Predicted model as a PDB file, atoms N, CA, C, CB and O in Angstrom, pLDDT in the B-factor column:
MODEL        1                                                                  
ATOM      1  N   MET A   1      89.035 122.855 146.371  1.00 52.00           N  
ATOM      2  CA  MET A   1      89.288 122.922 144.947  1.00 52.00           C  
ATOM      3  C   MET A   1      89.277 121.505 144.372  1.00 52.00           C  
ATOM      4  CB  MET A   1      90.636 123.632 144.657  1.00 52.00           C  
ATOM      5  O   MET A   1      89.941 120.608 144.891  1.00 52.00           O  
ATOM      6  N   ALA A   2      88.531 121.323 143.319  1.00 58.00           N  
ATOM      7  CA  ALA A   2      88.421 119.998 142.700  1.00 58.00           C  
ATOM      8  C   ALA A   2      89.684 119.678 141.900  1.00 58.00           C  
ATOM      9  CB  ALA A   2      87.172 119.924 141.786  1.00 58.00           C  
ATOM     10  O   ALA A   2      90.285 120.550 141.272  1.00 58.00           O  
ATOM     11  N   GLU A   3      90.061 118.413 141.942  1.00 72.00           N  
ATOM     12  CA  GLU A   3      91.223 118.000 141.168  1.00 72.00           C  
ATOM     13  C   GLU A   3      90.818 117.760 139.721  1.00 72.00           C  
ATOM     14  CB  GLU A   3      91.862 116.733 141.771  1.00 72.00           C  
ATOM     15  O   GLU A   3      89.667 117.426 139.438  1.00 72.00           O  
ATOM     16  N   ASN A   4      91.755 117.930 138.818  1.00 79.00           N  
ATOM     17  CA  ASN A   4      91.507 117.672 137.398  1.00 79.00           C  
ATOM     18  C   ASN A   4      91.648 116.176 137.164  1.00 79.00           C  
ATOM     19  CB  ASN A   4      92.492 118.484 136.481  1.00 79.00           C  
ATOM     20  O   ASN A   4      92.728 115.612 137.340  1.00 79.00           O  
ATOM     21  N   ARG A   5      90.562 115.542 136.769  1.00 82.00           N  
ATOM     22  CA  ARG A   5      90.576 114.090 136.552  1.00 82.00           C  
ATOM     23  C   ARG A   5      90.699 113.736 135.084  1.00 82.00           C  
ATOM     24  CB  ARG A   5      89.320 113.460 137.121  1.00 82.00           C  
ATOM     25  O   ARG A   5      90.460 112.589 134.707  1.00 82.00           O  
ATOM     26  N   GLY A   6      91.062 114.683 134.257  1.00 88.00           N  
ATOM     27  CA  GLY A   6      91.251 114.405 132.842  1.00 88.00           C  
ATOM     28  C   GLY A   6      90.014 114.733 132.033  1.00 88.00           C  
ATOM     29  O   GLY A   6      89.028 115.250 132.559  1.00 88.00           O  
ATOM     30  N   PRO A   7      90.078 114.424 130.736  1.00 94.00           N  
ATOM     31  CA  PRO A   7      88.964 114.770 129.854  1.00 94.00           C  
ATOM     32  C   PRO A   7      87.712 113.953 130.143  1.00 94.00           C  
ATOM     33  CB  PRO A   7      89.370 114.578 128.414  1.00 94.00           C  
ATOM     34  O   PRO A   7      87.779 112.817 130.612  1.00 94.00           O  
ATOM     35  N   VAL A   8      86.584 114.558 129.852  1.00 97.00           N  
ATOM     36  CA  VAL A   8      85.290 113.885 129.971  1.00 97.00           C  
ATOM     37  C   VAL A   8      84.887 113.426 128.583  1.00 97.00           C  
ATOM     38  CB  VAL A   8      84.197 114.826 130.602  1.00 97.00           C  
ATOM     39  O   VAL A   8      84.973 114.187 127.619  1.00 97.00           O  
ATOM     40  N   ILE A   9      84.442 112.168 128.483  1.00 97.00           N  
ATOM     41  CA  ILE A   9      83.991 111.625 127.205  1.00 97.00           C  
ATOM     42  C   ILE A   9      82.479 111.436 127.255  1.00 97.00           C  
ATOM     43  CB  ILE A   9      84.711 110.279 126.879  1.00 97.00           C  
ATOM     44  O   ILE A   9      81.882 111.388 128.331  1.00 97.00           O  
ATOM     45  N   ARG A  10      81.871 111.328 126.081  1.00 98.00           N  
ATOM     46  CA  ARG A  10      80.439 111.064 125.971  1.00 98.00           C  
ATOM     47  C   ARG A  10      80.250 109.847 125.081  1.00 98.00           C  
ATOM     48  CB  ARG A  10      79.669 112.303 125.403  1.00 98.00           C  
ATOM     49  O   ARG A  10      80.942 109.694 124.074  1.00 98.00           O  
ATOM     50  N   LEU A  11      79.314 108.982 125.451  1.00 98.00           N  
ATOM     51  CA  LEU A  11      79.018 107.784 124.668  1.00 98.00           C  
ATOM     52  C   LEU A  11      77.867 108.077 123.723  1.00 98.00           C  
ATOM     53  CB  LEU A  11      78.679 106.584 125.589  1.00 98.00           C  
ATOM     54  O   LEU A  11      76.881 108.710 124.101  1.00 98.00           O  
ATOM     55  N   ASN A  12      78.004 107.606 122.483  1.00 98.00           N  
ATOM     56  CA  ASN A  12      76.996 107.826 121.455  1.00 98.00           C  
ATOM     57  C   ASN A  12      76.480 106.486 120.952  1.00 98.00           C  
ATOM     58  CB  ASN A  12      77.569 108.662 120.289  1.00 98.00           C  
ATOM     59  O   ASN A  12      77.241 105.689 120.402  1.00 98.00           O  
ATOM     60  N   GLY A  13      75.182 106.235 121.142  1.00 97.00           N  
ATOM     61  CA  GLY A  13      74.578 104.981 120.712  1.00 97.00           C  
ATOM     62  C   GLY A  13      74.757 103.891 121.760  1.00 97.00           C  
ATOM     63  O   GLY A  13      75.435 104.085 122.769  1.00 97.00           O  
ATOM     64  N   GLY A  14      74.144 102.752 121.505  1.00 95.00           N  
ATOM     65  CA  GLY A  14      74.296 101.587 122.371  1.00 95.00           C  
ATOM     66  C   GLY A  14      73.718 101.762 123.759  1.00 95.00           C  
ATOM     67  O   GLY A  14      72.971 102.709 124.007  1.00 95.00           O  
ATOM     68  N   PRO A  15      74.056 100.854 124.672  1.00 94.00           N  
ATOM     69  CA  PRO A  15      73.453 100.853 126.001  1.00 94.00           C  
ATOM     70  C   PRO A  15      73.850 102.042 126.872  1.00 94.00           C  
ATOM     71  CB  PRO A  15      73.817  99.595 126.703  1.00 94.00           C  
ATOM     72  O   PRO A  15      73.146 102.360 127.831  1.00 94.00           O  
ATOM     73  N   GLY A  16      74.942 102.692 126.565  1.00 95.00           N  
ATOM     74  CA  GLY A  16      75.387 103.827 127.370  1.00 95.00           C  
ATOM     75  C   GLY A  16      75.113 105.167 126.719  1.00 95.00           C  
ATOM     76  O   GLY A  16      75.693 106.179 127.113  1.00 95.00           O  
ATOM     77  N   ASP A  17      74.240 105.184 125.733  1.00 97.00           N  
ATOM     78  CA  ASP A  17      73.989 106.393 124.953  1.00 97.00           C  
ATOM     79  C   ASP A  17      73.757 107.614 125.835  1.00 97.00           C  
ATOM     80  CB  ASP A  17      72.796 106.185 124.048  1.00 97.00           C  
ATOM     81  O   ASP A  17      72.885 107.614 126.703  1.00 97.00           O  
ATOM     82  N   GLY A  18      74.546 108.645 125.600  1.00 98.00           N  
ATOM     83  CA  GLY A  18      74.401 109.903 126.306  1.00 98.00           C  
ATOM     84  C   GLY A  18      75.129 109.988 127.639  1.00 98.00           C  
ATOM     85  O   GLY A  18      75.231 111.071 128.215  1.00 98.00           O  
ATOM     86  N   GLN A  19      75.634 108.870 128.140  1.00 97.00           N  
ATOM     87  CA  GLN A  19      76.349 108.898 129.413  1.00 97.00           C  
ATOM     88  C   GLN A  19      77.694 109.578 129.249  1.00 97.00           C  
ATOM     89  CB  GLN A  19      76.534 107.480 129.963  1.00 97.00           C  
ATOM     90  O   GLN A  19      78.298 109.540 128.176  1.00 97.00           O  
ATOM     91  N   GLN A  20      78.155 110.198 130.316  1.00 98.00           N  
ATOM     92  CA  GLN A  20      79.460 110.841 130.317  1.00 98.00           C  
ATOM     93  C   GLN A  20      80.323 110.215 131.405  1.00 98.00           C  
ATOM     94  CB  GLN A  20      79.327 112.371 130.530  1.00 98.00           C  
ATOM     95  O   GLN A  20      79.837 109.863 132.480  1.00 98.00           O  
ATOM     96  N   PHE A  21      81.601 110.083 131.108  1.00 97.00           N  
ATOM     97  CA  PHE A  21      82.565 109.507 132.035  1.00 97.00           C  
ATOM     98  C   PHE A  21      83.861 110.303 131.953  1.00 97.00           C  
ATOM     99  CB  PHE A  21      82.815 108.003 131.723  1.00 97.00           C  
ATOM    100  O   PHE A  21      84.162 110.921 130.932  1.00 97.00           O  
ATOM    101  N   TYR A  22      84.616 110.280 133.035  1.00 97.00           N  
ATOM    102  CA  TYR A  22      86.007 110.686 132.895  1.00 97.00           C  
ATOM    103  C   TYR A  22      86.653 109.609 132.039  1.00 97.00           C  
ATOM    104  CB  TYR A  22      86.739 110.859 134.303  1.00 97.00           C  
ATOM    105  O   TYR A  22      86.403 108.421 132.241  1.00 97.00           O  
ATOM    106  N   GLU A  23      87.480 110.015 131.090  1.00 95.00           N  
ATOM    107  CA  GLU A  23      88.059 109.061 130.148  1.00 95.00           C  
ATOM    108  C   GLU A  23      88.800 107.936 130.870  1.00 95.00           C  
ATOM    109  CB  GLU A  23      89.005 109.776 129.190  1.00 95.00           C  
ATOM    110  O   GLU A  23      88.639 106.770 130.509  1.00 95.00           O  
ATOM    111  N   GLU A  24      89.596 108.254 131.865  1.00 94.00           N  
ATOM    112  CA  GLU A  24      90.357 107.228 132.572  1.00 94.00           C  
ATOM    113  C   GLU A  24      89.432 106.234 133.274  1.00 94.00           C  
ATOM    114  CB  GLU A  24      91.299 107.874 133.589  1.00 94.00           C  
ATOM    115  O   GLU A  24      89.740 105.044 133.328  1.00 94.00           O  
ATOM    116  N   ASP A  25      88.317 106.698 133.807  1.00 95.00           N  
ATOM    117  CA  ASP A  25      87.354 105.792 134.440  1.00 95.00           C  
ATOM    118  C   ASP A  25      86.746 104.833 133.420  1.00 95.00           C  
ATOM    119  CB  ASP A  25      86.243 106.592 135.134  1.00 95.00           C  
ATOM    120  O   ASP A  25      86.544 103.656 133.716  1.00 95.00           O  
ATOM    121  N   PHE A  26      86.455 105.331 132.228  1.00 96.00           N  
ATOM    122  CA  PHE A  26      85.881 104.468 131.200  1.00 96.00           C  
ATOM    123  C   PHE A  26      86.910 103.463 130.694  1.00 96.00           C  
ATOM    124  CB  PHE A  26      85.346 105.307 130.034  1.00 96.00           C  
ATOM    125  O   PHE A  26      86.579 102.304 130.441  1.00 96.00           O  
ATOM    126  N   LEU A  27      88.152 103.902 130.549  1.00 94.00           N  
ATOM    127  CA  LEU A  27      89.208 102.968 130.147  1.00 94.00           C  
ATOM    128  C   LEU A  27      89.357 101.865 131.192  1.00 94.00           C  
ATOM    129  CB  LEU A  27      90.554 103.712 129.952  1.00 94.00           C  
ATOM    130  O   LEU A  27      89.628 100.716 130.841  1.00 94.00           O  
ATOM    131  N   GLU A  28      89.186 102.198 132.457  1.00 94.00           N  
ATOM    132  CA  GLU A  28      89.253 101.180 133.508  1.00 94.00           C  
ATOM    133  C   GLU A  28      88.086 100.204 133.391  1.00 94.00           C  
ATOM    134  CB  GLU A  28      89.255 101.841 134.899  1.00 94.00           C  
ATOM    135  O   GLU A  28      88.256  99.022 133.690  1.00 94.00           O  
ATOM    136  N   ARG A  29      86.915 100.654 132.969  1.00 94.00           N  
ATOM    137  CA  ARG A  29      85.787  99.742 132.723  1.00 94.00           C  
ATOM    138  C   ARG A  29      86.149  98.733 131.637  1.00 94.00           C  
ATOM    139  CB  ARG A  29      84.519 100.536 132.314  1.00 94.00           C  
ATOM    140  O   ARG A  29      85.823  97.550 131.744  1.00 94.00           O  
ATOM    141  N   ILE A  30      86.821  99.207 130.597  1.00 94.00           N  
ATOM    142  CA  ILE A  30      87.243  98.316 129.510  1.00 94.00           C  
ATOM    143  C   ILE A  30      88.261  97.307 130.033  1.00 94.00           C  
ATOM    144  CB  ILE A  30      87.843  99.129 128.327  1.00 94.00           C  
ATOM    145  O   ILE A  30      88.145  96.110 129.766  1.00 94.00           O  
ATOM    146  N   ARG A  31      89.253  97.784 130.774  1.00 91.00           N  
ATOM    147  CA  ARG A  31      90.268  96.873 131.319  1.00 91.00           C  
ATOM    148  C   ARG A  31      89.633  95.855 132.273  1.00 91.00           C  
ATOM    149  CB  ARG A  31      91.370  97.672 132.052  1.00 91.00           C  
ATOM    150  O   ARG A  31      90.018  94.686 132.279  1.00 91.00           O  
ATOM    151  N   ALA A  32      88.667  96.295 133.073  1.00 91.00           N  
ATOM    152  CA  ALA A  32      88.001  95.373 134.001  1.00 91.00           C  
ATOM    153  C   ALA A  32      87.248  94.287 133.244  1.00 91.00           C  
ATOM    154  CB  ALA A  32      87.036  96.139 134.921  1.00 91.00           C  
ATOM    155  O   ALA A  32      87.300  93.116 133.623  1.00 91.00           O  
ATOM    156  N   ALA A  33      86.553  94.663 132.184  1.00 91.00           N  
ATOM    157  CA  ALA A  33      85.841  93.667 131.375  1.00 91.00           C  
ATOM    158  C   ALA A  33      86.818  92.661 130.787  1.00 91.00           C  
ATOM    159  CB  ALA A  33      85.042  94.349 130.249  1.00 91.00           C  
ATOM    160  O   ALA A  33      86.530  91.465 130.742  1.00 91.00           O  
ATOM    161  N   GLN A  34      87.966  93.140 130.340  1.00 90.00           N  
ATOM    162  CA  GLN A  34      88.973  92.240 129.781  1.00 90.00           C  
ATOM    163  C   GLN A  34      89.549  91.319 130.846  1.00 90.00           C  
ATOM    164  CB  GLN A  34      90.092  93.039 129.127  1.00 90.00           C  
ATOM    165  O   GLN A  34      89.752  90.130 130.598  1.00 90.00           O  
ATOM    166  N   ARG A  35      89.813  91.860 132.027  1.00 89.00           N  
ATOM    167  CA  ARG A  35      90.351  91.024 133.112  1.00 89.00           C  
ATOM    168  C   ARG A  35      89.371  89.925 133.499  1.00 89.00           C  
ATOM    169  CB  ARG A  35      90.679  91.885 134.341  1.00 89.00           C  
ATOM    170  O   ARG A  35      89.787  88.842 133.911  1.00 89.00           O  
ATOM    171  N   MET A  36      88.077  90.191 133.371  1.00 89.00           N  
ATOM    172  CA  MET A  36      87.060  89.185 133.695  1.00 89.00           C  
ATOM    173  C   MET A  36      86.836  88.214 132.545  1.00 89.00           C  
ATOM    174  CB  MET A  36      85.746  89.862 134.056  1.00 89.00           C  
ATOM    175  O   MET A  36      85.998  87.317 132.649  1.00 89.00           O  
ATOM    176  N   GLY A  37      87.572  88.379 131.451  1.00 89.00           N  
ATOM    177  CA  GLY A  37      87.447  87.464 130.331  1.00 89.00           C  
ATOM    178  C   GLY A  37      86.317  87.781 129.375  1.00 89.00           C  
ATOM    179  O   GLY A  37      85.963  86.941 128.547  1.00 89.00           O  
ATOM    180  N   ARG A  38      85.745  88.956 129.465  1.00 89.00           N  
ATOM    181  CA  ARG A  38      84.656  89.335 128.558  1.00 89.00           C  
ATOM    182  C   ARG A  38      85.204  89.552 127.163  1.00 89.00           C  
ATOM    183  CB  ARG A  38      83.935  90.609 129.056  1.00 89.00           C  
ATOM    184  O   ARG A  38      86.265  90.151 126.986  1.00 89.00           O  
ATOM    185  N   THR A  39      84.473  89.060 126.172  1.00 86.00           N  
ATOM    186  CA  THR A  39      84.876  89.247 124.774  1.00 86.00           C  
ATOM    187  C   THR A  39      83.763  89.835 123.933  1.00 86.00           C  
ATOM    188  CB  THR A  39      85.321  87.931 124.176  1.00 86.00           C  
ATOM    189  O   THR A  39      83.988  90.228 122.788  1.00 86.00           O  
ATOM    190  N   LYS A  40      82.547  89.898 124.495  1.00 89.00           N  
ATOM    191  CA  LYS A  40      81.401  90.414 123.763  1.00 89.00           C  
ATOM    192  C   LYS A  40      80.870  91.665 124.454  1.00 89.00           C  
ATOM    193  CB  LYS A  40      80.296  89.343 123.649  1.00 89.00           C  
ATOM    194  O   LYS A  40      80.899  91.749 125.682  1.00 89.00           O  
ATOM    195  N   PRO A  41      80.388  92.631 123.689  1.00 89.00           N  
ATOM    196  CA  PRO A  41      79.831  93.836 124.293  1.00 89.00           C  
ATOM    197  C   PRO A  41      78.388  93.622 124.751  1.00 89.00           C  
ATOM    198  CB  PRO A  41      79.897  94.994 123.306  1.00 89.00           C  
ATOM    199  O   PRO A  41      77.473  94.318 124.312  1.00 89.00           O  
ATOM    200  N   ASP A  42      78.205  92.643 125.646  1.00 87.00           N  
ATOM    201  CA  ASP A  42      76.869  92.342 126.153  1.00 87.00           C  
ATOM    202  C   ASP A  42      76.676  93.019 127.513  1.00 87.00           C  
ATOM    203  CB  ASP A  42      76.653  90.804 126.267  1.00 87.00           C  
ATOM    204  O   ASP A  42      77.398  93.959 127.846  1.00 87.00           O  
ATOM    205  N   HIS A  43      75.724  92.552 128.282  1.00 84.00           N  
ATOM    206  CA  HIS A  43      75.405  93.199 129.552  1.00 84.00           C  
ATOM    207  C   HIS A  43      76.605  93.345 130.486  1.00 84.00           C  
ATOM    208  CB  HIS A  43      74.332  92.425 130.249  1.00 84.00           C  
ATOM    209  O   HIS A  43      76.711  94.360 131.175  1.00 84.00           O  
ATOM    210  N   ALA A  44      77.496  92.386 130.531  1.00 83.00           N  
ATOM    211  CA  ALA A  44      78.641  92.452 131.437  1.00 83.00           C  
ATOM    212  C   ALA A  44      79.868  93.114 130.806  1.00 83.00           C  
ATOM    213  CB  ALA A  44      79.002  91.062 131.899  1.00 83.00           C  
ATOM    214  O   ALA A  44      80.761  93.570 131.521  1.00 83.00           O  
ATOM    215  N   GLY A  45      79.915  93.167 129.509  1.00 90.00           N  
ATOM    216  CA  GLY A  45      81.078  93.724 128.835  1.00 90.00           C  
ATOM    217  C   GLY A  45      80.724  94.848 127.881  1.00 90.00           C  
ATOM    218  O   GLY A  45      81.415  95.057 126.884  1.00 90.00           O  
ATOM    219  N   TRP A  46      79.654  95.574 128.177  1.00 93.00           N  
ATOM    220  CA  TRP A  46      79.132  96.574 127.243  1.00 93.00           C  
ATOM    221  C   TRP A  46      80.148  97.641 126.868  1.00 93.00           C  
ATOM    222  CB  TRP A  46      77.924  97.233 127.831  1.00 93.00           C  
ATOM    223  O   TRP A  46      80.082  98.174 125.761  1.00 93.00           O  
ATOM    224  N   ALA A  47      81.074  97.967 127.739  1.00 94.00           N  
ATOM    225  CA  ALA A  47      82.056  99.018 127.437  1.00 94.00           C  
ATOM    226  C   ALA A  47      82.954  98.642 126.260  1.00 94.00           C  
ATOM    227  CB  ALA A  47      82.917  99.302 128.666  1.00 94.00           C  
ATOM    228  O   ALA A  47      83.495  99.516 125.583  1.00 94.00           O  
ATOM    229  N   LEU A  48      83.110  97.334 126.016  1.00 95.00           N  
ATOM    230  CA  LEU A  48      83.955  96.879 124.911  1.00 95.00           C  
ATOM    231  C   LEU A  48      83.406  97.293 123.549  1.00 95.00           C  
ATOM    232  CB  LEU A  48      84.104  95.372 124.961  1.00 95.00           C  
ATOM    233  O   LEU A  48      84.158  97.336 122.575  1.00 95.00           O  
ATOM    234  N   GLY A  49      82.134  97.595 123.461  1.00 95.00           N  
ATOM    235  CA  GLY A  49      81.493  97.907 122.188  1.00 95.00           C  
ATOM    236  C   GLY A  49      81.634  99.342 121.727  1.00 95.00           C  
ATOM    237  O   GLY A  49      81.092  99.709 120.685  1.00 95.00           O  
ATOM    238  N   TYR A  50      82.354 100.167 122.487  1.00 96.00           N  
ATOM    239  CA  TYR A  50      82.543 101.564 122.098  1.00 96.00           C  
ATOM    240  C   TYR A  50      83.930 101.777 121.516  1.00 96.00           C  
ATOM    241  CB  TYR A  50      82.326 102.491 123.297  1.00 96.00           C  
ATOM    242  O   TYR A  50      84.935 101.338 122.076  1.00 96.00           O  
ATOM    243  N   GLN A  51      83.959 102.456 120.386  1.00 95.00           N  
ATOM    244  CA  GLN A  51      85.217 102.729 119.694  1.00 95.00           C  
ATOM    245  C   GLN A  51      85.750 104.088 120.109  1.00 95.00           C  
ATOM    246  CB  GLN A  51      85.029 102.667 118.166  1.00 95.00           C  
ATOM    247  O   GLN A  51      85.034 105.089 120.102  1.00 95.00           O  
ATOM    248  N   ARG A  52      87.023 104.098 120.469  1.00 93.00           N  
ATOM    249  CA  ARG A  52      87.678 105.356 120.851  1.00 93.00           C  
ATOM    250  C   ARG A  52      87.827 106.235 119.615  1.00 93.00           C  
ATOM    251  CB  ARG A  52      89.072 105.090 121.510  1.00 93.00           C  
ATOM    252  O   ARG A  52      88.229 105.751 118.557  1.00 93.00           O  
ATOM    253  N   PRO A  53      87.509 107.508 119.735  1.00 94.00           N  
ATOM    254  CA  PRO A  53      87.618 108.392 118.564  1.00 94.00           C  
ATOM    255  C   PRO A  53      89.073 108.724 118.259  1.00 94.00           C  
ATOM    256  CB  PRO A  53      86.823 109.687 118.791  1.00 94.00           C  
ATOM    257  O   PRO A  53      89.926 108.706 119.147  1.00 94.00           O  
ATOM    258  N   THR A  54      89.341 109.026 117.002  1.00 93.00           N  
ATOM    259  CA  THR A  54      90.683 109.477 116.637  1.00 93.00           C  
ATOM    260  C   THR A  54      90.862 110.940 116.997  1.00 93.00           C  
ATOM    261  CB  THR A  54      90.942 109.262 115.138  1.00 93.00           C  
ATOM    262  O   THR A  54      91.988 111.411 117.158  1.00 93.00           O  
ATOM    263  N   ALA A  55      89.753 111.664 117.124  1.00 94.00           N  
ATOM    264  CA  ALA A  55      89.776 113.067 117.558  1.00 94.00           C  
ATOM    265  C   ALA A  55      88.480 113.339 118.314  1.00 94.00           C  
ATOM    266  CB  ALA A  55      89.940 114.055 116.332  1.00 94.00           C  
ATOM    267  O   ALA A  55      87.441 112.750 118.013  1.00 94.00           O  
ATOM    268  N   GLY A  56      88.546 114.211 119.271  1.00 94.00           N  
ATOM    269  CA  GLY A  56      87.344 114.558 120.020  1.00 94.00           C  
ATOM    270  C   GLY A  56      87.128 113.662 121.215  1.00 94.00           C  
ATOM    271  O   GLY A  56      88.007 112.890 121.600  1.00 94.00           O  
ATOM    272  N   HIS A  57      85.941 113.773 121.803  1.00 96.00           N  
ATOM    273  CA  HIS A  57      85.639 113.062 123.044  1.00 96.00           C  
ATOM    274  C   HIS A  57      84.345 112.276 122.977  1.00 96.00           C  
ATOM    275  CB  HIS A  57      85.571 114.032 124.184  1.00 96.00           C  
ATOM    276  O   HIS A  57      83.750 111.991 124.017  1.00 96.00           O  
ATOM    277  N   VAL A  58      83.889 111.913 121.777  1.00 98.00           N  
ATOM    278  CA  VAL A  58      82.656 111.131 121.629  1.00 98.00           C  
ATOM    279  C   VAL A  58      83.031 109.724 121.174  1.00 98.00           C  
ATOM    280  CB  VAL A  58      81.667 111.806 120.609  1.00 98.00           C  
ATOM    281  O   VAL A  58      83.582 109.533 120.090  1.00 98.00           O  
ATOM    282  N   TRP A  59      82.724 108.745 122.021  1.00 97.00           N  
ATOM    283  CA  TRP A  59      82.990 107.345 121.712  1.00 97.00           C  
ATOM    284  C   TRP A  59      81.744 106.779 121.049  1.00 97.00           C  
ATOM    285  CB  TRP A  59      83.376 106.530 122.999  1.00 97.00           C  
ATOM    286  O   TRP A  59      80.639 106.933 121.569  1.00 97.00           O  
ATOM    287  N   GLN A  60      81.915 106.122 119.903  1.00 97.00           N  
ATOM    288  CA  GLN A  60      80.797 105.633 119.102  1.00 97.00           C  
ATOM    289  C   GLN A  60      80.547 104.140 119.356  1.00 97.00           C  
ATOM    290  CB  GLN A  60      81.066 105.880 117.608  1.00 97.00           C  
ATOM    291  O   GLN A  60      81.485 103.343 119.381  1.00 97.00           O  
ATOM    292  N   TRP A  61      79.274 103.771 119.543  1.00 97.00           N  
ATOM    293  CA  TRP A  61      78.896 102.368 119.704  1.00 97.00           C  
ATOM    294  C   TRP A  61      79.078 101.638 118.388  1.00 97.00           C  
ATOM    295  CB  TRP A  61      77.438 102.239 120.197  1.00 97.00           C  
ATOM    296  O   TRP A  61      78.606 102.110 117.354  1.00 97.00           O  
ATOM    297  N   ARG A  62      79.747 100.503 118.401  1.00 96.00           N  
ATOM    298  CA  ARG A  62      79.926  99.653 117.226  1.00 96.00           C  
ATOM    299  C   ARG A  62      79.254  98.302 117.397  1.00 96.00           C  
ATOM    300  CB  ARG A  62      81.401  99.459 116.939  1.00 96.00           C  
ATOM    301  O   ARG A  62      78.946  97.641 116.405  1.00 96.00           O  
ATOM    302  N   GLY A  63      79.021  97.880 118.623  1.00 93.00           N  
ATOM    303  CA  GLY A  63      78.332  96.611 118.873  1.00 93.00           C  
ATOM    304  C   GLY A  63      79.201  95.382 118.704  1.00 93.00           C  
ATOM    305  O   GLY A  63      78.703  94.257 118.756  1.00 93.00           O  
ATOM    306  N   VAL A  64      80.486  95.580 118.504  1.00 93.00           N  
ATOM    307  CA  VAL A  64      81.455  94.485 118.429  1.00 93.00           C  
ATOM    308  C   VAL A  64      82.595  94.836 119.385  1.00 93.00           C  
ATOM    309  CB  VAL A  64      81.983  94.264 116.944  1.00 93.00           C  
ATOM    310  O   VAL A  64      82.713  95.982 119.819  1.00 93.00           O  
ATOM    311  N   ASN A  65      83.421  93.866 119.708  1.00 92.00           N  
ATOM    312  CA  ASN A  65      84.539  94.125 120.617  1.00 92.00           C  
ATOM    313  C   ASN A  65      85.555  95.015 119.911  1.00 92.00           C  
ATOM    314  CB  ASN A  65      85.203  92.793 121.089  1.00 92.00           C  
ATOM    315  O   ASN A  65      86.279  94.558 119.026  1.00 92.00           O  
ATOM    316  N   CYS A  66      85.607  96.268 120.299  1.00 92.00           N  
ATOM    317  CA  CYS A  66      86.541  97.237 119.706  1.00 92.00           C  
ATOM    318  C   CYS A  66      87.902  97.212 120.397  1.00 92.00           C  
ATOM    319  CB  CYS A  66      85.953  98.646 119.778  1.00 92.00           C  
ATOM    320  O   CYS A  66      88.816  97.931 119.994  1.00 92.00           O  
ATOM    321  N   HIS A  67      88.040  96.383 121.441  1.00 88.00           N  
ATOM    322  CA  HIS A  67      89.268  96.341 122.239  1.00 88.00           C  
ATOM    323  C   HIS A  67      89.653  94.884 122.508  1.00 88.00           C  
ATOM    324  CB  HIS A  67      89.086  97.119 123.580  1.00 88.00           C  
ATOM    325  O   HIS A  67      89.633  94.445 123.658  1.00 88.00           O  
ATOM    326  N   PRO A  68      90.005  94.127 121.458  1.00 82.00           N  
ATOM    327  CA  PRO A  68      90.219  92.691 121.631  1.00 82.00           C  
ATOM    328  C   PRO A  68      91.485  92.306 122.385  1.00 82.00           C  
ATOM    329  CB  PRO A  68      90.248  92.051 120.309  1.00 82.00           C  
ATOM    330  O   PRO A  68      91.571  91.195 122.908  1.00 82.00           O  
ATOM    331  N   ASP A  69      92.463  93.193 122.451  1.00 74.00           N  
ATOM    332  CA  ASP A  69      93.723  92.842 123.119  1.00 74.00           C  
ATOM    333  C   ASP A  69      93.655  93.144 124.601  1.00 74.00           C  
ATOM    334  CB  ASP A  69      94.898  93.594 122.489  1.00 74.00           C  
ATOM    335  O   ASP A  69      93.174  94.204 125.001  1.00 74.00           O  
ATOM    336  N   LEU A  70      94.130  92.221 125.416  1.00 56.00           N  
ATOM    337  CA  LEU A  70      94.170  92.452 126.850  1.00 56.00           C  
ATOM    338  C   LEU A  70      95.135  93.586 127.127  1.00 56.00           C  
ATOM    339  CB  LEU A  70      94.580  91.170 127.620  1.00 56.00           C  
ATOM    340  O   LEU A  70      96.265  93.587 126.638  1.00 56.00           O  
ATOM    341  N   LEU A  71      94.691  94.537 127.902  1.00 56.00           N  
ATOM    342  CA  LEU A  71      95.495  95.707 128.181  1.00 56.00           C  
ATOM    343  C   LEU A  71      96.164  95.583 129.536  1.00 56.00           C  
ATOM    344  CB  LEU A  71      94.646  96.963 128.121  1.00 56.00           C  
ATOM    345  O   LEU A  71      95.544  95.115 130.491  1.00 56.00           O  
ATOM    346  N   PRO A  72      97.425  95.998 129.636  1.00 57.00           N  
ATOM    347  CA  PRO A  72      98.024  96.063 130.969  1.00 57.00           C  
ATOM    348  C   PRO A  72      97.377  97.216 131.728  1.00 57.00           C  
ATOM    349  CB  PRO A  72      99.579  96.245 130.889  1.00 57.00           C  
ATOM    350  O   PRO A  72      96.834  98.134 131.114  1.00 57.00           O  
ATOM    351  N   ASP A  73      97.429  97.175 133.050  1.00 55.00           N  
ATOM    352  CA  ASP A  73      96.884  98.291 133.826  1.00 55.00           C  
ATOM    353  C   ASP A  73      97.508  99.588 133.371  1.00 55.00           C  
ATOM    354  CB  ASP A  73      97.120  98.086 135.330  1.00 55.00           C  
ATOM    355  O   ASP A  73      98.719  99.681 133.174  1.00 55.00           O  
ATOM    356  N   ARG A  74      96.660 100.591 133.207  1.00 49.00           N  
ATOM    357  CA  ARG A  74      97.060 101.925 132.769  1.00 49.00           C  
ATOM    358  C   ARG A  74      97.659 101.934 131.365  1.00 49.00           C  
ATOM    359  CB  ARG A  74      98.053 102.504 133.743  1.00 49.00           C  
ATOM    360  O   ARG A  74      98.334 102.891 130.984  1.00 49.00           O  
ATOM    361  N   GLY A  75      97.416 100.870 130.592  1.00 51.00           N  
ATOM    362  CA  GLY A  75      97.935 100.807 129.228  1.00 51.00           C  
ATOM    363  C   GLY A  75      97.091 101.621 128.262  1.00 51.00           C  
ATOM    364  O   GLY A  75      95.992 102.063 128.597  1.00 51.00           O  
ATOM    365  N   ALA A  76      97.601 101.808 127.099  1.00 50.00           N  
ATOM    366  CA  ALA A  76      96.885 102.558 126.074  1.00 50.00           C  
ATOM    367  C   ALA A  76      95.830 101.678 125.439  1.00 50.00           C  
ATOM    368  CB  ALA A  76      97.853 103.094 125.006  1.00 50.00           C  
ATOM    369  O   ALA A  76      96.052 100.485 125.229  1.00 50.00           O  
ATOM    370  N   VAL A  77      94.700 102.249 125.137  1.00 54.00           N  
ATOM    371  CA  VAL A  77      93.616 101.533 124.463  1.00 54.00           C  
ATOM    372  C   VAL A  77      93.743 101.766 122.974  1.00 54.00           C  
ATOM    373  CB  VAL A  77      92.218 101.990 124.980  1.00 54.00           C  
ATOM    374  O   VAL A  77      93.991 102.886 122.527  1.00 54.00           O  
ATOM    375  N   THR A  78      93.571 100.704 122.213  1.00 52.00           N  
ATOM    376  CA  THR A  78      93.627 100.843 120.759  1.00 52.00           C  
ATOM    377  C   THR A  78      92.242 100.945 120.192  1.00 52.00           C  
ATOM    378  CB  THR A  78      94.367  99.676 120.124  1.00 52.00           C  
ATOM    379  O   THR A  78      92.079 101.068 118.978  1.00 52.00           O  
TER     380      THR A  78                                                      
ENDMDL                                                                          
END                                                                             
């Protein structure tokens, strides 16, 4: 029996257009980019360019750092 890994999100636009992730896995990509000092949504920090939706599971590409604050591990994303 498969374990429930939480909601699945979909990326809209940008370099990850159409990709799907477990939400927690994608949040970890954002935290990893921040831990490495990434500030731009370029090749190494592309996950930073997606804005978390206020409702639903589709993250929209904005092309700017949508997550400028360093997050603690397992912290909430703004």
